[in-house]
C-alpha positions in Angstrom: 48.9 52.1 -0.8 51.7 49.7 -1.7 55.3 50.7 -1.3 58.7 49.2 -2.1 61.9 49.6 -0.1 65.0 48.1 -1.5 68.7 48.6 -1.2 70.5 48.6 -4.5 74.1 49.1 -5.6 74.7 52.0 -8.1 76.5 50.8 -11.2 77.6 53.3 -13.8 75.5 55.9 -12.2 72.3 53.8 -12.6 70.1 51.6 -10.5 67.5 49.0 -11.7 64.3 48.5 -9.7 62.1 45.5 -10.5 58.4 46.3 -9.9 56.1 43.4 -9.0 53.3 42.7 -11.5 50.7 43.3 -8.9 52.0 46.7 -7.8 49.2 48.4 -9.7 50.5 51.9 -10.1 51.4 53.3 -13.5 53.2 56.4 -12.1 55.5 56.4 -9.0 57.6 58.8 -7.0 61.3 57.8 -6.8 63.4 59.1 -3.9 67.0 58.1 -3.6 68.7 58.2 -0.2 72.0 56.8 1.0 71.8 53.5 2.8 71.8 53.9 6.6 75.2 53.1 8.2 75.5 50.5 10.9 76.4 53.3 13.4 72.9 55.0 12.8 71.2 51.6 13.2 73.0 50.9 16.4 72.1 54.3 17.9 68.4 53.7 17.0 68.5 50.3 18.6 70.3 51.7 21.7 67.6 54.3 22.2 64.8 51.9 21.6 66.1 49.5 24.1 66.7 52.2 26.8 64.8 52.4 30.1 61.2 53.6 30.1 59.9 55.9 32.9 56.2 55.4 33.8 53.9 58.4 34.4 54.0 57.7 38.1 57.8 57.6 38.2 58.0 60.8 36.3 55.6 62.5 38.7 57.6 61.3 41.6 60.8 62.7 40.0 59.1 66.1 39.5 58.0 66.1 43.2 61.5 65.4 44.4 62.9 68.1 42.1 60.4 70.7 43.5 61.2 69.6 47.1 64.9 70.0 46.4 64.5 73.4 44.9 62.5 74.6 47.8 65.0 73.2 50.3 67.9 74.8 48.5 66.2 78.2 48.4 65.3 78.0 52.1 68.7 76.7 53.1 70.6 79.4 51.2 69.0 82.4 53.0 
């Protein structure tokens, strides 16, 4: 399936989309969404560049959490 993604400026309430000759489809679905702001792009990049926790690290964190919960229960009685 071929798809087009373009950012266009609305002029007089209209947009013009040029379809390549080799697109092949005679009918299309058109969805109009506002262009993403830089703030949203920056948040996405920030999250994608964040630290990654391996399965082993996650399991160690769970073990430490369980140990701390046990210690806190025993220490509070």
